[in-house]
N, CA, C, O and the ligand as a Tripos MOL2 file, in Angstrom:
@<TRIPOS>MOLECULE
protein
  229   227    58     0     0
PROTEIN
NO_CHARGES

@<TRIPOS>ATOM
      1 N          -6.0920    9.2660   -0.4260 N.3       1 MET1
      2 CA         -4.7680    8.6620    0.0010 C.3       1 MET1
      3 C          -4.5580    8.8510    1.4990 C.2       1 MET1
      4 O          -4.0710    9.8970    1.9280 O.2       1 MET1
      5 N          -4.9100    7.8800    2.2760 N.am      2 CYS2
      6 CA         -4.6140    7.9550    3.6380 C.3       2 CYS2
      7 C          -3.9870    6.6540    4.0390 C.2       2 CYS2
      8 O          -4.4340    5.9700    4.9600 O.2       2 CYS2
      9 N          -2.9390    6.3310    3.3210 N.am      3 GLN3
     10 CA         -2.2370    5.1470    3.5990 C.3       3 GLN3
     11 C          -0.9360    5.4710    4.3680 C.2       3 GLN3
     12 O          -0.1530    6.3370    3.9770 O.2       3 GLN3
     13 N          -0.7560    4.7690    5.4250 N.am      4 SER4
     14 CA          0.4970    4.8970    6.1370 C.3       4 SER4
     15 C           1.3230    3.6700    6.1190 C.2       4 SER4
     16 O           0.8220    2.5610    6.3050 O.2       4 SER4
     17 N           2.6080    3.8610    5.8940 N.am      5 ILE5
     18 CA          3.5740    2.7880    5.8260 C.3       5 ILE5
     19 C           4.4340    2.8320    7.0400 C.2       5 ILE5
     20 O           5.3460    3.6560    7.1090 O.2       5 ILE5
     21 N           4.1870    1.9670    8.0240 N.am      6 PRO6
     22 CA          4.8580    2.0680    9.2900 C.3       6 PRO6
     23 C           6.3160    1.7400    9.2900 C.2       6 PRO6
     24 O           7.0690    2.2630   10.1110 O.2       6 PRO6
     25 N           6.7150    0.9290    8.4360 N.am      7 ALA7
     26 CA          8.1620    0.5100    8.5130 C.3       7 ALA7
     27 C           8.8180    0.5880    7.1600 C.2       7 ALA7
     28 O           8.1410    0.5220    6.1330 O.2       7 ALA7
     29 N          10.0800    0.7210    7.1450 N.am      8 ASP8
     30 CA         10.8260    0.8350    5.8740 C.3       8 ASP8
     31 C          11.1120   -0.5910    5.4390 C.2       8 ASP8
     32 O          12.2740   -0.9620    5.2680 O.2       8 ASP8
     33 N          10.1200   -1.3600    5.2650 N.am      9 LYS9
     34 CA         10.2360   -2.6890    4.9140 C.3       9 LYS9
     35 C           9.0780   -3.0650    3.8870 C.2       9 LYS9
     36 O           8.0280   -2.4240    3.8650 O.2       9 LYS9
     37 N           9.3100   -4.0690    3.0920 N.am     10 PHE10
     38 CA          8.2360   -4.5950    2.2450 C.3      10 PHE10
     39 C           8.4960   -6.1000    2.1160 C.2      10 PHE10
     40 O           9.5300   -6.6300    2.5200 O.2      10 PHE10
     41 N           7.5240   -6.7280    1.5470 N.am     11 THR11
     42 CA          7.6700   -8.1390    1.4160 C.3      11 THR11
     43 C           7.7540   -8.5810   -0.0040 C.2      11 THR11
     44 O           7.1190   -8.0130   -0.8920 O.2      11 THR11
     45 N           8.5670   -9.6320   -0.2220 N.am     12 VAL12
     46 CA          8.7690  -10.1650   -1.5260 C.3      12 VAL12
     47 C           8.5420  -11.6590   -1.4790 C.2      12 VAL12
     48 O           8.7930  -12.2880   -0.4510 O.2      12 VAL12
     49 N           8.0660  -12.2510   -2.5840 N.am     13 PRO13
     50 CA          8.0210  -13.7100   -2.5890 C.3      13 PRO13
     51 C           9.3810  -14.3170   -2.4950 C.2      13 PRO13
     52 O          10.3640  -13.8360   -3.0590 O.2      13 PRO13
     53 N           9.3960  -15.3880   -1.7620 N.am     14 ALA14
     54 CA         10.6720  -16.0510   -1.5760 C.3      14 ALA14
     55 C          10.4660  -17.5140   -1.3770 C.2      14 ALA14
     56 O           9.4260  -17.9080   -0.8490 O.2      14 ALA14
     57 N          11.4190  -18.3680   -1.7790 N.am     15 MET15
     58 CA         11.2490  -19.7800   -1.5900 C.3      15 MET15
     59 C          11.5970  -20.1160   -0.1570 C.2      15 MET15
     60 O          12.5750  -19.5980    0.3820 O.2      15 MET15
     61 N          10.8160  -20.9710    0.4620 N.am     16 ASN16
     62 CA         11.1940  -21.3950    1.7790 C.3      16 ASN16
     63 C          11.7610  -22.7950    1.7320 C.2      16 ASN16
     64 O          11.8920  -23.3830    0.6580 O.2      16 ASN16
     65 N          12.1010  -23.3350    2.9000 N.am     17 GLU17
     66 CA         12.8220  -24.5850    2.9190 C.3      17 GLU17
     67 C          12.0470  -25.7780    2.4000 C.2      17 GLU17
     68 O          12.6250  -26.7390    1.8930 O.2      17 GLU17
     69 N          10.6560  -25.7020    2.5400 N.am     18 SER18
     70 CA          9.8840  -26.8270    2.1090 C.3      18 SER18
     71 C           9.5340  -26.6890    0.6220 C.2      18 SER18
     72 O           8.7250  -27.4760    0.1300 O.2      18 SER18
     73 N          10.0650  -25.7900   -0.0690 N.am     19 GLY19
     74 CA          9.8500  -25.6580   -1.4780 C.3      19 GLY19
     75 C           8.6890  -24.8210   -1.8650 C.2      19 GLY19
     76 O           8.4310  -24.6570   -3.0580 O.2      19 GLY19
     77 N           7.9800  -24.2870   -0.9380 N.am     20 GLY20
     78 CA          6.8460  -23.4080   -1.2480 C.3      20 GLY20
     79 C           7.2540  -21.9610   -1.3600 C.2      20 GLY20
     80 O           8.3920  -21.5980   -1.0640 O.2      20 GLY20
     81 N           6.3790  -21.1910   -1.7600 N.am     21 VAL21
     82 CA          6.6690  -19.7850   -1.8530 C.3      21 VAL21
     83 C           6.0330  -19.0190   -0.7080 C.2      21 VAL21
     84 O           4.8330  -19.1230   -0.4530 O.2      21 VAL21
     85 N           6.8400  -18.2740   -0.0510 N.am     22 THR22
     86 CA          6.3750  -17.4400    1.0890 C.3      22 THR22
     87 C           6.7640  -16.0460    0.8370 C.2      22 THR22
     88 O           7.4190  -15.7600   -0.1660 O.2      22 THR22
     89 N           6.3900  -15.1510    1.7060 N.am     23 THR23
     90 CA          6.8590  -13.7710    1.6410 C.3      23 THR23
     91 C           7.7300  -13.5310    2.8790 C.2      23 THR23
     92 O           7.4940  -14.0410    3.9740 O.2      23 THR23
     93 N           8.7040  -12.7530    2.6310 N.am     24 MET24
     94 CA          9.6220  -12.3110    3.7400 C.3      24 MET24
     95 C           9.8430  -10.9260    3.6830 C.2      24 MET24
     96 O           9.8900  -10.3430    2.6000 O.2      24 MET24
     97 N           9.9910  -10.3150    4.8230 N.am     25 PRO25
     98 CA         10.3040   -8.8270    4.8020 C.3      25 PRO25
     99 C          11.7430   -8.5800    4.4140 C.2      25 PRO25
    100 O          12.6440   -9.2570    4.9110 O.2      25 PRO25
    101 N          11.9610   -7.6770    3.5870 N.am     26 VAL26
    102 CA         13.2760   -7.2200    3.2300 C.3      26 VAL26
    103 C          13.4380   -5.7430    3.3290 C.2      26 VAL26
    104 O          12.4900   -5.0060    3.0580 O.2      26 VAL26
    105 N          14.6410   -5.2560    3.7220 N.am     27 PRO27
    106 CA         14.7180   -3.7890    3.7690 C.3      27 PRO27
    107 C          14.5620   -3.2260    2.4370 C.2      27 PRO27
    108 O          15.0460   -3.8230    1.4750 O.2      27 PRO27
    109 N          13.9170   -2.1090    2.2870 N.am     28 GLY28
    110 CA         13.7350   -1.4270    0.9840 C.3      28 GLY28
    111 C          13.4810    0.0310    1.1380 C.2      28 GLY28
    112 O          13.2620    0.5480    2.2340 O.2      28 GLY28
    113 N          13.5160    0.6770    0.0200 N.am     29 ARG29
    114 CA         13.2580    2.1300   -0.0710 C.3      29 ARG29
    115 C          12.2410    2.4180   -1.1000 C.2      29 ARG29
    116 O          12.1780    1.7360   -2.1230 O.2      29 ARG29
    117 N          11.4290    3.4210   -0.8620 N.am     30 ARG30
    118 CA         10.5020    3.8410   -1.8690 C.3      30 ARG30
    119 C          11.1430    4.6330   -2.9160 C.2      30 ARG30
    120 O          11.9170    5.5210   -2.5570 O.2      30 ARG30
    121 N          10.9210    4.4270   -4.2250 N.am     31 CYS31
    122 CA         11.3810    5.1830   -5.2650 C.3      31 CYS31
    123 C          10.9660    6.6720   -5.1500 C.2      31 CYS31
    124 O           9.7640    6.9360   -5.1690 O.2      31 CYS31
    125 N          11.8430    7.6170   -5.0380 N.am     32 PRO32
    126 CA         11.5030    9.0060   -4.9040 C.3      32 PRO32
    127 C          10.6580    9.5400   -6.1280 C.2      32 PRO32
    128 O           9.6900   10.2860   -5.9820 O.2      32 PRO32
    129 N          11.0900    9.1140   -7.2750 N.am     33 CYS33
    130 CA         10.4670    9.5280   -8.5240 C.3      33 CYS33
    131 C           9.0110    9.0500   -8.6110 C.2      33 CYS33
    132 O           8.1070    9.8160   -8.9460 O.2      33 CYS33
    133 N           8.8200    7.8110   -8.3110 N.am     34 CYS34
    134 CA          7.4230    7.2590   -8.2900 C.3      34 CYS34
    135 C           6.6070    7.8170   -7.2940 C.2      34 CYS34
    136 O           5.4070    8.0260   -7.4700 O.2      34 CYS34
    137 N           7.2950    8.1010   -6.1070 N.am     35 LEU35
    138 CA          6.5950    8.6720   -5.0020 C.3      35 LEU35
    139 C           5.9450   10.0700   -5.3150 C.2      35 LEU35
    140 O           4.8490   10.4190   -4.8760 O.2      35 LEU35
    141 N           6.7510   10.8210   -6.1240 N.am     36 GLU36
    142 CA          6.2450   12.1110   -6.5090 C.3      36 GLU36
    143 C           4.9620   12.0660   -7.4360 C.2      36 GLU36
    144 O           4.1450   12.9830   -7.5270 O.2      36 GLU36
    145 N           4.9130   10.9090   -8.0810 N.am     37 ARG37
    146 CA          3.6770   10.7350   -8.8890 C.3      37 ARG37
    147 C           2.5310   10.1230   -8.1390 C.2      37 ARG37
    148 O           1.4220    9.9740   -8.6510 O.2      37 ARG37
    149 N           2.8280    9.7780   -6.9240 N.am     38 GLY38
    150 CA          1.8290    9.2460   -6.0860 C.3      38 GLY38
    151 C           1.8380    7.7060   -6.0560 C.2      38 GLY38
    152 O           0.9330    7.0750   -5.5090 O.2      38 GLY38
    153 N           2.8940    7.1180   -6.6630 N.am     39 ASP39
    154 CA          3.0460    5.5940   -6.6120 C.3      39 ASP39
    155 C           4.0560    5.2580   -5.5240 C.2      39 ASP39
    156 O           5.0630    5.9370   -5.3220 O.2      39 ASP39
    157 N           3.7310    4.1870   -4.8470 N.am     40 THR40
    158 CA          4.7450    3.6860   -3.8910 C.3      40 THR40
    159 C           5.3800    2.4630   -4.5060 C.2      40 THR40
    160 O           4.7460    1.4140   -4.6200 O.2      40 THR40
    161 N           6.5380    2.5860   -4.8740 N.am     41 VAL41
    162 CA          7.2670    1.5280   -5.5260 C.3      41 VAL41
    163 C           8.5580    1.1860   -4.6520 C.2      41 VAL41
    164 O           9.4480    2.0120   -4.4480 O.2      41 VAL41
    165 N           8.5640   -0.0320   -4.1890 N.am     42 TRP42
    166 CA          9.6150   -0.4070   -3.3080 C.3      42 TRP42
    167 C          10.8280   -0.9210   -4.0720 C.2      42 TRP42
    168 O          10.6630   -1.7430   -4.9730 O.2      42 TRP42
    169 N          12.0280   -0.4780   -3.7540 N.am     43 VAL43
    170 CA         13.2090   -0.8030   -4.4920 C.3      43 VAL43
    171 C          14.1950   -1.2640   -3.4540 C.2      43 VAL43
    172 O          14.3360   -0.6340   -2.4060 O.2      43 VAL43
    173 N          14.8830   -2.3570   -3.7280 N.am     44 ILE44
    174 CA         15.9740   -2.8210   -2.8690 C.3      44 ILE44
    175 C          17.1030   -1.8900   -3.0150 C.2      44 ILE44
    176 O          17.4990   -1.6310   -4.1510 O.2      44 ILE44
    177 N          17.6880   -1.3350   -1.9400 N.am     45 PRO45
    178 CA         18.7670   -0.3780   -2.1000 C.3      45 PRO45
    179 C          19.9350   -0.9500   -2.9870 C.2      45 PRO45
    180 O          20.3670   -2.0930   -2.8400 O.2      45 PRO45
    181 N          20.3840   -0.0990   -3.8770 N.am     46 GLY46
    182 CA         21.4260   -0.5510   -4.8150 C.3      46 GLY46
    183 C          20.9150   -1.0010   -6.1290 C.2      46 GLY46
    184 O          21.6690   -1.1910   -7.0840 O.2      46 GLY46
    185 N          19.5430   -1.1840   -6.1810 N.am     47 LYS47
    186 CA         18.9650   -1.6220   -7.3820 C.3      47 LYS47
    187 C          18.2660   -0.4480   -8.0790 C.2      47 LYS47
    188 O          18.1930    0.6500   -7.5280 O.2      47 LYS47
    189 N          17.7740   -0.6750   -9.2430 N.am     48 CYS48
    190 CA         17.0510    0.3730   -9.9260 C.3      48 CYS48
    191 C          15.5190    0.1110   -9.8200 C.2      48 CYS48
    192 O          15.0900   -1.0410   -9.7550 O.2      48 CYS48
    193 N          14.7280    1.1630   -9.8060 N.am     49 CYS49
    194 CA         13.3060    1.1000   -9.7130 C.3      49 CYS49
    195 C          12.8450    0.3320  -10.9330 C.2      49 CYS49
    196 O          13.2350    0.6360  -12.0610 O.2      49 CYS49
    197 N          11.9750   -0.7120  -10.6880 N.am     50 PRO50
    198 CA         11.4820   -1.5000  -11.8030 C.3      50 PRO50
    199 C          10.4550   -0.7160  -12.7010 C.2      50 PRO50
    200 O          10.1170   -1.0940  -13.8230 O.2      50 PRO50
    201 N          10.0310    0.3390  -12.1180 N.am     51 VAL51
    202 CA          8.9740    1.1690  -12.9050 C.3      51 VAL51
    203 C           9.5370    2.1610  -13.7510 C.2      51 VAL51
    204 O           9.1940    2.2130  -14.9330 O.2      51 VAL51
    205 N          10.4720    3.0580  -13.2110 N.am     52 CYS52
    206 CA         11.0490    4.1700  -13.9030 C.3      52 CYS52
    207 C          12.5050    4.0660  -14.1270 C.2      52 CYS52
    208 O          13.0600    4.8490  -14.8980 O.2      52 CYS52
    209 N          13.2070    3.0730  -13.4480 N.am     53 GLY53
    210 CA         14.5450    2.8400  -13.7110 C.3      53 GLY53
    211 C          15.4730    3.7400  -12.9160 C.2      53 GLY53
    212 O          16.6770    3.7490  -13.1740 O.2      53 GLY53
    213 N          14.9630    4.4850  -11.9720 N.am     54 THR54
    214 CA         15.8120    5.4620  -11.1150 C.3      54 THR54
    215 C          16.6420    4.5080  -10.1860 C.2      54 THR54
    216 O          16.0470    3.6720   -9.5070 O.2      54 THR54
    217 N          17.9310    4.6140  -10.1470 N.am     55 PRO55
    218 CA         18.7260    3.9060   -9.1250 C.3      55 PRO55
    219 C          18.4230    4.4130   -7.7320 C.2      55 PRO55
    220 O          18.3450    5.6160   -7.4840 O.2      55 PRO55
    221 N          18.2550    3.4680   -6.8350 N.am     56 VAL56
    222 CA         17.8970    3.8040   -5.4520 C.3      56 VAL56
    223 C          18.9790    3.2380   -4.5960 C.2      56 VAL56
    224 O          19.2990    2.0540   -4.7000 O.2      56 VAL56
    225 N          19.5370    4.0310   -3.7730 N.am     57 ASN57
    226 CA         20.6570    3.6350   -2.9070 C.3      57 ASN57
    227 C          20.1750    3.6740   -1.4380 C.2      57 ASN57
    228 O          20.9480    3.3790   -0.5260 O.2      57 ASN57
    229 ZN         10.4220    4.7360   -9.8250 Zn       58 ZN58
@<TRIPOS>BOND
     1     1     2 1
     2     2     3 1
     3     3     4 2
     4     3     5 am
     5     5     6 1
     6     6     7 1
     7     7     8 2
     8     7     9 am
     9     9    10 1
    10    10    11 1
    11    11    12 2
    12    11    13 am
    13    13    14 1
    14    14    15 1
    15    15    16 2
    16    15    17 am
    17    17    18 1
    18    18    19 1
    19    19    20 2
    20    19    21 am
    21    21    22 1
    22    22    23 1
    23    23    24 2
    24    23    25 am
    25    25    26 1
    26    26    27 1
    27    27    28 2
    28    27    29 am
    29    29    30 1
    30    30    31 1
    31    31    32 2
    32    31    33 am
    33    33    34 1
    34    34    35 1
    35    35    36 2
    36    35    37 am
    37    37    38 1
    38    38    39 1
    39    39    40 2
    40    39    41 am
    41    41    42 1
    42    42    43 1
    43    43    44 2
    44    43    45 am
    45    45    46 1
    46    46    47 1
    47    47    48 2
    48    47    49 am
    49    49    50 1
    50    50    51 1
    51    51    52 2
    52    51    53 am
    53    53    54 1
    54    54    55 1
    55    55    56 2
    56    55    57 am
    57    57    58 1
    58    58    59 1
    59    59    60 2
    60    59    61 am
    61    61    62 1
    62    62    63 1
    63    63    64 2
    64    63    65 am
    65    65    66 1
    66    66    67 1
    67    67    68 2
    68    67    69 am
    69    69    70 1
    70    70    71 1
    71    71    72 2
    72    71    73 am
    73    73    74 1
    74    74    75 1
    75    75    76 2
    76    75    77 am
    77    77    78 1
    78    78    79 1
    79    79    80 2
    80    79    81 am
    81    81    82 1
    82    82    83 1
    83    83    84 2
    84    83    85 am
    85    85    86 1
    86    86    87 1
    87    87    88 2
    88    87    89 am
    89    89    90 1
    90    90    91 1
    91    91    92 2
    92    91    93 am
    93    93    94 1
    94    94    95 1
    95    95    96 2
    96    95    97 am
    97    97    98 1
    98    98    99 1
    99    99   100 2
   100    99   101 am
   101   101   102 1
   102   102   103 1
   103   103   104 2
   104   103   105 am
   105   105   106 1
   106   106   107 1
   107   107   108 2
   108   107   109 am
   109   109   110 1
   110   110   111 1
   111   111   112 2
   112   111   113 am
   113   113   114 1
   114   114   115 1
   115   115   116 2
   116   115   117 am
   117   117   118 1
   118   118   119 1
   119   119   120 2
   120   119   121 am
   121   121   122 1
   122   122   123 1
   123   123   124 2
   124   123   125 am
   125   125   126 1
   126   126   127 1
   127   127   128 2
   128   127   129 am
   129   129   130 1
   130   130   131 1
   131   131   132 2
   132   131   133 am
   133   133   134 1
   134   134   135 1
   135   135   136 2
   136   135   137 am
   137   137   138 1
   138   138   139 1
   139   139   140 2
   140   139   141 am
   141   141   142 1
   142   142   143 1
   143   143   144 2
   144   143   145 am
   145   145   146 1
   146   146   147 1
   147   147   148 2
   148   147   149 am
   149   149   150 1
   150   150   151 1
   151   151   152 2
   152   151   153 am
   153   153   154 1
   154   154   155 1
   155   155   156 2
   156   155   157 am
   157   157   158 1
   158   158   159 1
   159   159   160 2
   160   159   161 am
   161   161   162 1
   162   162   163 1
   163   163   164 2
   164   163   165 am
   165   165   166 1
   166   166   167 1
   167   167   168 2
   168   167   169 am
   169   169   170 1
   170   170   171 1
   171   171   172 2
   172   171   173 am
   173   173   174 1
   174   174   175 1
   175   175   176 2
   176   175   177 am
   177   177   178 1
   178   178   179 1
   179   179   180 2
   180   179   181 am
   181   181   182 1
   182   182   183 1
   183   183   184 2
   184   183   185 am
   185   185   186 1
   186   186   187 1
   187   187   188 2
   188   187   189 am
   189   189   190 1
   190   190   191 1
   191   191   192 2
   192   191   193 am
   193   193   194 1
   194   194   195 1
   195   195   196 2
   196   195   197 am
   197   197   198 1
   198   198   199 1
   199   199   200 2
   200   199   201 am
   201   201   202 1
   202   202   203 1
   203   203   204 2
   204   203   205 am
   205   205   206 1
   206   206   207 1
   207   207   208 2
   208   207   209 am
   209   209   210 1
   210   210   211 1
   211   211   212 2
   212   211   213 am
   213   213   214 1
   214   214   215 1
   215   215   216 2
   216   215   217 am
   217   217   218 1
   218   218   219 1
   219   219   220 2
   220   219   221 am
   221   221   222 1
   222   222   223 1
   223   223   224 2
   224   223   225 am
   225   225   226 1
   226   226   227 1
   227   227   228 2
@<TRIPOS>SUBSTRUCTURE
     1 MET1         2 RESIDUE 1 A MET
     2 CYS2         6 RESIDUE 1 A CYS
     3 GLN3        10 RESIDUE 1 A GLN
     4 SER4        14 RESIDUE 1 A SER
     5 ILE5        18 RESIDUE 1 A ILE
     6 PRO6        22 RESIDUE 1 A PRO
     7 ALA7        26 RESIDUE 1 A ALA
     8 ASP8        30 RESIDUE 1 A ASP
     9 LYS9        34 RESIDUE 1 A LYS
    10 PHE10       38 RESIDUE 1 A PHE
    11 THR11       42 RESIDUE 1 A THR
    12 VAL12       46 RESIDUE 1 A VAL
    13 PRO13       50 RESIDUE 1 A PRO
    14 ALA14       54 RESIDUE 1 A ALA
    15 MET15       58 RESIDUE 1 A MET
    16 ASN16       62 RESIDUE 1 A ASN
    17 GLU17       66 RESIDUE 1 A GLU
    18 SER18       70 RESIDUE 1 A SER
    19 GLY19       74 RESIDUE 1 A GLY
    20 GLY20       78 RESIDUE 1 A GLY
    21 VAL21       82 RESIDUE 1 A VAL
    22 THR22       86 RESIDUE 1 A THR
    23 THR23       90 RESIDUE 1 A THR
    24 MET24       94 RESIDUE 1 A MET
    25 PRO25       98 RESIDUE 1 A PRO
    26 VAL26      102 RESIDUE 1 A VAL
    27 PRO27      106 RESIDUE 1 A PRO
    28 GLY28      110 RESIDUE 1 A GLY
    29 ARG29      114 RESIDUE 1 A ARG
    30 ARG30      118 RESIDUE 1 A ARG
    31 CYS31      122 RESIDUE 1 A CYS
    32 PRO32      126 RESIDUE 1 A PRO
    33 CYS33      130 RESIDUE 1 A CYS
    34 CYS34      134 RESIDUE 1 A CYS
    35 LEU35      138 RESIDUE 1 A LEU
    36 GLU36      142 RESIDUE 1 A GLU
    37 ARG37      146 RESIDUE 1 A ARG
    38 GLY38      150 RESIDUE 1 A GLY
    39 ASP39      154 RESIDUE 1 A ASP
    40 THR40      158 RESIDUE 1 A THR
    41 VAL41      162 RESIDUE 1 A VAL
    42 TRP42      166 RESIDUE 1 A TRP
    43 VAL43      170 RESIDUE 1 A VAL
    44 ILE44      174 RESIDUE 1 A ILE
    45 PRO45      178 RESIDUE 1 A PRO
    46 GLY46      182 RESIDUE 1 A GLY
    47 LYS47      186 RESIDUE 1 A LYS
    48 CYS48      190 RESIDUE 1 A CYS
    49 CYS49      194 RESIDUE 1 A CYS
    50 PRO50      198 RESIDUE 1 A PRO
    51 VAL51      202 RESIDUE 1 A VAL
    52 CYS52      206 RESIDUE 1 A CYS
    53 GLY53      210 RESIDUE 1 A GLY
    54 THR54      214 RESIDUE 1 A THR
    55 PRO55      218 RESIDUE 1 A PRO
    56 VAL56      222 RESIDUE 1 A VAL
    57 ASN57      226 RESIDUE 1 A ASN
    58 ZN58       229 GROUP 0 **** ****
């Protein structure tokens, strides 16, 4: 594990104007519960972690 995450952002698939799917950076937080297990799970603040269901604010 020598992975570094430089910014508090991640990318999600999103529709662009021409109808294709692109990725765009969105602000997010890493789920603290999953982080303890060694998993990096990005959660949009105010949503719940899709893996463990922990609310992330
Ligand atoms: Zn989680």
